[in-house]
Structure formats: structure tokens, C-alpha cells
C-alpha positions in Angstrom: 0.0 0.0 0.0 1.4 3.4 -0.9 1.8 6.1 1.7 -0.2 9.2 1.4 1.8 12.3 0.4 0.4 15.8 1.2 1.2 19.2 -0.4 2.0 22.3 1.7 -1.5 23.5 1.2 -3.0 20.2 2.4 -0.8 20.1 5.5 -1.7 23.7 6.3 -5.4 22.9 6.0 -5.0 19.7 8.1 -3.2 21.6 10.9 -5.5 24.7 10.6 -2.6 27.1 9.9 -1.4 29.3 7.0 0.8 27.7 4.4 3.6 30.2 5.3 3.6 28.6 8.8 4.3 25.3 7.2 7.1 26.8 5.1 8.7 28.3 8.2 8.5 24.9 10.1 10.2 23.2 7.1 13.0 25.8 6.9 13.6 25.6 10.7 13.7 21.8 10.3 10.9 21.3 12.8 8.7 19.2 10.5 10.0 16.7 8.0 9.4 17.2 4.3 11.1 16.5 1.0 11.1 18.3 -2.4 9.6 17.1 -5.6 10.8 19.6 -8.1 10.1 23.0 -6.6 7.3 21.8 -4.3 7.4 20.4 -0.8 5.7 17.0 0.0 5.0 15.6 3.4 4.3 12.0 4.5 1.0 12.0 6.5 2.3 9.6 9.0 5.3 11.9 9.8 2.9 14.9 10.1 0.8 12.9 12.5 3.8 11.9 14.5 5.1 15.5 14.6 1.6 16.6 15.8 1.6 14.1 18.6 5.1 14.9 19.7 4.2 18.6 19.8 0.8 18.4 21.4 0.0 18.9 25.1 -1.9 15.6 25.0 1.4 13.7 24.7 2.8 15.5 27.7 -0.2 14.6 29.8 0.0 10.9 28.8 3.7 10.8 29.9 2.9 12.4 33.2 0.2 9.8 34.0 2.7 7.0 33.2 5.1 8.3 35.8 
């Protein structure tokens, strides 16, 4: 099964932010992406993992485990 790849616009819509926020995250190497020609592509699984790592839900789950 092929993994779903998202465009910058799709990731921005998915996260509810402006596409320039996504570009900034990419240039700061905070979110993983790769180029296809002149466009950025994102693996949905990596976006979801980034979202989980950077959410306060993840921090609460870790605290409960302690």
C-alpha cells in the first residue's frame, strides 16, 4: 500500500494554519518534508507523529505514566 503524500496547502489545512507557517517549520527543520521539483511534499504519518510529539496531550500521557 502506498503512503499518502500531502502538499504544503493540504498540511496547512490539516493543521489549521497558514501555508507560510508550514514553510517556516520546514526551513527551521521542525517538520520533515522533501522536495519534488520545486514543491514540498509531506508524509502524512510523519505529520501525525510530529503533531503528537508537539501536542500537550502527549505531555499529559507521559505524566500519567510516571
